[in-house]
N, C-alpha and C positions, 0 to 999 in steps of 0.2 A: 504493499500499500504506500503510494508516494505523496508528495507533500500537496500537490496539486489536487489530489482526492480530499486531503484532509481541509484543504482551502475552501472546500464546498459544503464542511460542516457546520451545522449551526450550533455552538458550544454554548451560547445564550448566557445562561446565569454562572456558568462554570468560568466563561472568559476572564473576568477578574482575576480568579486565582490562578488561571492558567499563565496570565501575563505577569503576575507577581514573580520576579526571580528569586525571592526568599524562600518560596513554597516549592517543596520537590514532589509531594504525593498528595493527591486528593481522594478520597474514601468517602462514598455515597452508600447508605442502607438503611434498614429499619424504618421505611416509609418518609425519609425526610432528614435523618441524622447525616452531617457533613463533619468529617474529621479531616484535618491537614497536618502534614508533618512540613514544619519549616527548618531552615538553617540555623534560627536563632532562638526559636521557642520550642522546637521538638513536636510533641504530637499534642493537639489540643482541638476542642470541638468549636465548630463556627456556626451562626445561624444565617440563612439565606431565604428571604421570604420568597415563596413562590416556586422553590426547587423542589419537585415532589417526583413521585414514582412515573406520573404521565411524560413530564418533560424528559425524564432519563429513559422510558422506552422508546421514545421518539428519536433519541438520539443514537440508541442502540440500533433502531431499525435504518436509520441514515448510514450507519457504519456497515451493516449487513448489504443494504441495498448498492453501495459504491463497490463492494468487494465481492458482489456476485454471490452472496451465500444467504443463510436464513438463520433466523433467532427465533426459536420457538421450544416447544416441549420436546420435539424430536431432536433439536439441536440447541442445548441450554447454555452454551458457552461460546463466546465470540472474544476474539483476540483481533485487535488492530494495532498497526504501528507505523509511526513514521519517523524522520529523522529525529526528532526532539520529543515526540510523545508516544505514550504506551497506553492502550486501553484495554481493560479485562472486564467483561460483561458476565454476569450470572442470571440465568432467568429465573423468575419468582417459582415455577415448578421446581427447582432445587433450593433456592434460597427463599425458604418459607416465610421469612418476616420481610418480603418485598424485594424485587429487583435490586441487584448490588452493582456497583462498578467502582473500579480503582483507576484513576487516572496518573500514570508515573511521567514525571518530566526528566528527560535526559538530554539537556541543552549540548549542542555541539561547540562547546568551549570549554576553558581549564579555569575554575573557579578559583584555584588556589595559587598563590604566590609566595615567594620566602618571606616579604614583608607581612603578608596576610597571617601566615602561619606563626611568625615569631611574636607579631602583635597580639595573637589570640591565644599566646601560651599552649600551642599545639605541641611543641617539643622544644628542646634547646637548640640554639644555633650550632653547638658541635654535631649534635647527631643529625640535624638536617645537611649540615656540610657533609658528613661522612656519608650518609645515603646516597647523597648525589655522587660523591666519588665513587660508590660502590656501583653505580648504575653506569658510570664513566668506564669504571674497570670490569663492566660485562658479568657483575655478580646476577645469579638468578635470586629473585624475591618472590617471596608470597606473602600477601597481606591478609590479615585474619580480623574478625570482627564481628558484631551481630549485625543485623538488619538495620541499615539506616545509619551506621557509624559512619560511613564515607570511605569505605574502601575502593570502591570504583574512581571516585574523585581522584584519589591519592595514588592510585595506579597510573591514571591520566598524567598526573602531575610527575610522577616518576618517569614515565615514557616521553615527556616533554623535553627531558635531560638527555636523551639519547641522542647519538651524533647524527648529523644532518644527512650524512651519506650512508647510513646504514638502514637495510630494509627491514621494514616492519610489516608482519600480516598479524591482524587481529581475527580471531575465531570466537564468534559469540552464538547463542542460541536466541538473544534478544539483543538487539542494538543499544549498546549504552556507551561505549567508548568513542566513536565518531572521530577517530584521529586522523582519517581520511579526509574530513569535513574542515578539521582545525589545522592541519598542516597540507594544504592541497598541492603544496609545491614539492612534496617530500614522496619518498618511494613507498608508499603504504598501501596494501592490499586488505579490504575489509571482506571477511568470508563470514558466512551466516549458515549455521546448520538447520536442518528441517527434517521433515520426514522421509524424504529422498536421499539426503546427504547428512550421514552422522558424523560425530567428533571423530572418529577413526579415520572415515574416509577423507573429510576435508583435511585432516592432518596430512595423510599420504600425499594429497594433492599440494598441499603447503610446504613440504618438504622440498616437492620440484621445483617450487618458485624461488627457492634460494635465498631464504630470509636469514637476517642476523637476530632478530628478536621475533618471538612469538607471545603474543599477548592473548591469554585464554580468558573467558568470561568465568564466571565463578565456578569454582570446582566443588560440584553437588553430586557426581555420580561416579560409578565404577569407570565408566567410559572417559569421562574428563581426567579422573587419576591418572588412567593409563596413557591418555595423551600427553599429560606432563611428563610422565617419566620417559615415555619415547623421547620427547623433545630434549629434554635435558641430558640424557645419555647418548643422543645422536651428535651432541655438541652445541646445540641451538642455546639462545638465552631466552629465559622466559620472565614474564611478569603477570602474577595471576592473583586473585582472591580465593577465600574458603572461610566458611564458618568454623570458629574454633573460639575456645574460651581464654587462650593465651598463646603466645607464640611458639613458646616451647612445646605445645602441643599439636602444632601443625602435622608434623610426620606422622603421628598416631592417628589423628583425624583423617588424613589421606588414607591410611591403611583400614581404617573401620568402614571406609566409603566402598572398598572393595569387595567384589561377589565372587572371588576365585579362593581357591587354598593357597595362594601363593606363600611360600615362607616368609615368616612375618621378618626375621633376621636378615635375609636376602633383600627384601623390600626398603626395610629401613636402612640399610647400608647404602643402597641407590639414592634415597631421597637426601641423607644425611651428607653424602660424597658429593652431589651435585646442586645441591641448593644451598646457598651460602648463608642466605639470611632470611629470618620471620620477622614480620613486624605486627604488632596487635594495636589497634584502634580501638578506644573506648569513646562512649558517646552518653551522656546524661545531662539532665538539667541541674545546672549548677547554680544555687543561691549564691554563691560567692561572686559568680561573674553576673548574674541576673540573667542569664539566657541558657539556652541549648549549647552544651560545650563539648567539642571533641578534642582528644588530643591521644597523641601516641604514649602508651603506657609501658610498653616493653618492645626492646629489639633484641634478637637472639640470633646468635652466629652457630650455624651447624656445621659440622666437620667429623671425618674419621679419623680417630688418632694413629699413632705409630703401631697400636696392637690391633689395627683393623674394627675397633669399636666405635660405634655410633655415639657422638657426644654433643652437648649443646653447651654455649656459654653466654650468659648475658652480658649484651654490651651496656644496655640501658633500661633503666627500671624506675617507674614514677609510681610510687604508692600515695593513697590519698592522703593529704593533709602532711606529708614528708617531703624532705628536700630529694630531688632524683638523684639516684646512685648511677654513676658510669664505670665500667670496666674497660680496661684497655683489651684490644682485640688479641686473640690466639696467634701465634705465628703462621698458623695456617691461612686466616683470613689476609695477613700481611702479605705473604708469599704469593698468594694467589692475584694480589692487586699488584704486587711489586713486578710480575711477570707481565702485567698489562702497563709497566711503567707509570703505576699509580702509587701514591705515598701519602698516607694517612696519620702518621704518628703527630705532624705539627697540629691538627685538628682536635686532638683531646685537650681541651682547655675549658675554663670556668666561663668565659664571656665571649670575648674577641676569638672567632674561630682560628685567627692566623697568627695567633702570639705563640711564642716558644713554650713547650709543654713542661720545660725546666722550672719555668717560674711557678707554674701551677703545684707541681710536684712539691716544691717547696713549701708552698700554702697548705698543702695536704699535711706533709709531715711535721710541720711548725706552724699549726694554724693561728691564725690572727684571732682577735676579738671580734672580727666581722666574719659572719656566716656566708661561706661560698655558696653560689646559686647552684653549682653540680660538685658533687664529690667524685672526684677521679681516684678509683682505687687501685694503685699501683706501686711498685717498688722504684726507687731512683734507678735501680740498674735494669736496662731494658734488653739483655742478652736473652738468647732464645735455647741456650742449653737446658738439659733436664734438671741440671743442679740449681740452675737459676729460677726455673719455673717452680721448683719446690720452694726454694726462697720468697718468692712472690706470693705464694698461695699461704706461707706461714706469716709473711708479713701482712696479708691482707687479714687473717685472723686475728692476730695480734693487736692491730691498729683499728680495724673497723668491724670487728665481728659483730659487736652489738646492733650497729646501724644497718650491717647487710642482713643479718638475720630477720630484722625487723620488716626489712624490704621484701624477704621471701615469704613472709607470713601470708596465709590465704587473704585476698582481697574482699573486701564487701562490695556486694553489688548495689549500685544506684539505680533504682527503676525511675523511668522516665515520669515527671511529675506533670499531671494534666491541669492545665491552666483553665 
């Protein structure tokens, strides 16, 4: 369904909500209840006089007519999609409390910027710059979080930092990334799966297109997990999203989606070896900020150690009400990036991401009365021998064990506040 068809639809009383850039989702149900999800206010109910079942049914019939299909008891579900809107109708024969519709807005633009992310306390400047360097260094990154946390928007932002001459192919079952529209001058191919072309079939064709980056829509099926595994093991770089409660749980969440009896150790070894980073995004209504707040609360490095055992290492962790804890990367991530001529040691600082790390280490070892905004947990000795790693671990335990242990305690969840 193309935009010219959408131009013929009469959205009527929905129009002001659709044009409001702060609103991302519109939900109608229960004979006149309207709920919206916005970037600043989260989920809340709004009242629109005159918006009722009759109007929504009329809109559904308009969609079905221009799509050449029907919407009735025999076909009670209707999906309609354009570049920036996605509609899903459920007939009253299924939705027993009245016809229901969800309108999701997927604008062909990147809402995020470095200034916006830092001003809204999304994460620290250090971690922002490190993640961008990891994209530049071709790290495979999985972004996790709940529905509405902003995973797709963040992946779009990461993708905007790929190199201009690197080919990107997006594979989605519903169009949300729109990178081909955002960067029309770049070598980007947008592919969409359907009943005829599955993830696996599209991926085979994708490989023949010789991409540098493959961007997969949300990983929520065994087929999508297999697509991720095949992509990374064949030497392509990926950015993708998944539902998980924390970044460190991403590999196990991927395994739980598999429907085969593949050996768990074999699968996890592949994931830990070829996916370098997991990022978790949390979203909640914050009384402190007075609005719906999104933030990165965990960045985890994945690797396989010298004994061929899968390991995870927390690079960044933010616990509610506490100062973020930041750890130096392992030698595995640094060596991976150095092979791409990318160096990140100088990015692990308190404030200005380009300051020399030695100054920050001195502040950690000999803290002043001023509370630092980020605690960098590391030894002054940055060699990578086994002995030095043991020394670093002992140093961390002795100097910052209390704070680090507090940061690893189970986190409280903060339900969305209904305004």
